[in-house]
C-alpha positions in Angstrom: 78.9 34.7 23.9 81.3 32.2 22.4 80.4 29.6 25.1 77.0 29.2 23.6 78.5 27.7 20.4 80.1 24.3 19.9 82.0 24.7 16.7 85.7 25.5 16.6 87.5 28.0 14.3 89.1 25.1 12.5 85.7 23.6 11.7 84.5 27.0 10.5 87.4 27.1 8.0 86.3 23.6 6.8 82.7 24.7 6.5 83.4 27.7 4.4 85.7 25.9 2.0 82.9 24.5 -0.2 80.7 27.6 -0.3 83.5 29.9 -1.6 84.7 27.4 -4.2 83.5 28.2 -7.7 82.7 24.6 -8.5 80.6 23.3 -11.4 78.0 22.3 -8.8 77.8 25.8 -7.4 77.4 27.4 -10.8 74.8 24.8 -11.8 72.8 25.4 -8.6 72.9 29.2 -9.3 71.7 28.7 -12.9 68.9 26.2 -11.9 67.7 28.4 -9.0 67.6 31.5 -11.3 65.4 29.7 -13.9 63.1 28.3 -11.2 62.8 31.6 -9.5 62.1 33.3 -12.9 59.3 30.9 -13.6 57.8 31.4 -10.1 58.0 35.2 -10.5 56.4 35.3 -13.9 53.7 32.8 -13.0 53.3 34.6 -9.6 53.6 31.2 -8.0 54.9 31.4 -4.4 55.6 27.6 -4.2 57.8 27.6 -7.2 59.7 30.7 -6.0 60.3 29.0 -2.6 61.6 26.0 -4.4 64.2 28.2 -6.0 65.2 29.6 -2.6 65.8 26.0 -1.3 68.5 25.3 -3.8 70.0 28.8 -4.2 73.5 28.8 -2.6 73.5 32.4 -1.4 74.1 31.7 2.3 77.7 30.4 1.9 79.4 33.3 0.2 77.8 35.8 2.6 78.8 33.8 5.7 82.3 33.3 4.5 82.7 37.0 3.6 81.7 37.9 7.1 84.0 35.3 8.7 86.9 36.5 6.6 86.2 40.1 7.6 86.1 39.2 11.3 89.3 37.3 11.0 91.0 39.9 8.8 91.7 37.1 6.3 92.0 38.7 2.9 92.1 35.4 1.1 88.7 34.3 2.4 87.4 37.8 1.6 88.8 37.7 -1.9 87.4 34.3 -2.7 84.0 35.1 -1.2 83.8 38.3 -3.2 84.6 36.5 -6.4 82.0 33.8 -5.7 79.3 36.3 -4.8 80.0 38.5 -7.8 79.9 35.5 -10.2 76.6 34.3 -8.7 75.1 37.8 -9.0 76.3 38.3 -12.6 75.0 34.8 -13.6 71.5 35.6 -12.2 71.6 39.1 -13.8 72.6 37.7 -17.2 69.9 35.0 -17.1 67.2 37.4 -16.0 68.1 40.3 -18.3 68.2 37.9 -21.3 64.9 36.4 -20.2 63.3 39.8 -20.0 64.7 40.9 -23.3 63.2 37.9 -25.2 60.0 37.8 -23.1 58.9 41.2 -24.3 55.9 41.7 -22.1 56.3 41.2 -18.4 53.5 43.5 -17.3 52.0 40.7 -15.2 55.0 40.6 -12.8 54.3 42.2 -9.5 57.1 44.7 -8.8 59.0 44.8 -5.5 57.4 47.3 -3.1 59.5 50.2 -1.9 61.7 48.8 0.9 60.5 49.5 4.5 62.3 49.3 7.9 60.7 45.8 8.4 62.6 44.6 5.3 65.9 45.9 6.7 65.2 44.3 10.0 64.3 41.0 8.3 67.6 40.9 6.4 69.5 41.7 9.6 67.7 38.8 11.4 68.4 36.5 8.5 72.2 37.3 8.6 72.2 36.7 12.4 70.3 33.4 12.1 72.8 32.3 9.4 75.8 32.8 11.7 74.0 31.2 14.7 73.2 28.1 12.6 76.9 27.9 11.4 78.4 28.4 14.9 76.1 26.0 16.6 76.8 23.2 14.0 73.1 22.9 13.2 71.7 22.4 9.7 71.5 25.7 7.8 69.0 24.7 5.1 66.1 26.7 6.4 68.3 29.7 7.2 69.7 29.4 3.6 66.1 29.7 2.3 65.6 32.8 4.4 68.8 34.4 3.1 67.9 33.4 -0.5 64.4 34.8 0.0 66.0 38.2 0.7 68.4 38.1 -2.2 67.3 36.0 -5.2 63.7 37.3 -6.0 64.7 41.0 -6.0 67.8 40.2 -8.1 65.7 38.3 -10.6 63.1 41.0 -10.8 65.8 43.6 -11.3 67.1 41.7 -14.3 63.7 40.9 -15.8 62.6 44.5 -15.6 65.9 45.7 -16.9 65.5 43.4 -19.9 62.2 44.9 -20.8 63.5 48.5 -20.3 61.5 49.3 -17.1 64.4 51.1 -15.4 62.5 52.5 -12.3 61.3 49.0 -11.3 64.6 47.4 -12.1 66.5 50.0 -10.1 64.2 49.6 -7.1 64.6 45.8 -7.1 68.4 46.1 -7.4 68.5 48.6 -4.5 66.5 46.2 -2.4 69.0 43.4 -3.3 72.0 45.5 -2.4 70.4 46.7 0.9 69.7 43.1 1.9 73.2 42.0 1.1 74.6 44.8 3.3 72.2 44.0 6.2 73.0 40.3 6.1 76.7 41.0 6.2 76.4 43.7 9.0 74.6 41.1 11.2 76.9 38.3 10.3 80.1 40.2 11.0 78.7 41.5 14.3 77.6 38.0 15.5 80.9 36.4 14.5 82.8 39.2 16.4 80.5 38.9 19.5 81.0 35.1 19.4 84.7 35.6 20.0 85.9 34.6 16.5 89.5 35.9 16.4 92.8 35.1 14.6 95.0 32.6 16.4 98.1 34.9 16.6 98.0 37.7 19.1 99.6 40.2 16.7 96.9 39.5 14.2 94.0 40.2 16.6 94.4 44.0 16.7 94.6 44.2 12.9 91.5 42.0 12.6 89.6 44.2 15.1 90.4 47.3 13.2 89.4 45.7 9.9 86.1 44.5 11.4 85.4 47.9 12.8 86.2 49.6 9.5 84.1 47.1 7.6 81.1 47.7 9.8 81.4 51.5 9.6 81.7 51.3 5.8 78.7 49.0 5.5 76.6 51.2 7.8 77.5 54.3 5.8 76.5 52.5 2.5 73.3 51.3 4.1 72.5 54.9 5.3 73.1 56.2 1.8 70.8 53.5 0.3 68.1 54.3 2.8 68.2 58.0 2.0 68.2 57.1 -1.7 65.1 54.9 -1.2 63.3 57.5 0.7 64.1 60.1 -2.0 63.0 57.9 -4.8 59.8 56.9 -3.0 58.7 60.6 -3.2 59.2 60.7 -7.0 58.1 57.3 -8.2 
């Protein structure tokens, strides 16, 4: 499968350097995209919400996390985790505070209960992200797809939490978590199938084991979330 892609492993390392760096620009883009998405969600304006997805830098941390997992590179994994957690917390703080001061958000459409099509969409988004990175093509549109799966439910979770609507907030956050897991399952799988491996032979086996363990763990978590979603859908 690797023969279909033109980018080298060295180029991959260079490409992920910026997305996993907690730069002022990254933080600013997260803040701006959160506010724009919040306005779009509250006004129920799809065009505004899409605008937020265009600038939301969610693709990079997820791709770098998957690459680090495939290579068994803990430093990449650590930096990607920190970047992803900071981005998530920033969006949550903004949305919860917004919901707290807004008071009445009854006009916001809640996220529907997640269906198998949503899981499939998140998996396809993750796969498309890796293909765009490995082929050296522009990843802007793919980044919009990934942001579409992550930013709106995360913003809704915080907004609903801010007004005390716990069932809707929990549902949105579960959707966000499910999408993150699906994106990473697809990304890790495509990186591995594309032949991305450590350079040293003695590191390859360790990387293979870490990749397998990561995929098994993510799939178990996904299965638990799916069962949780199905259970909640019968009560809410």
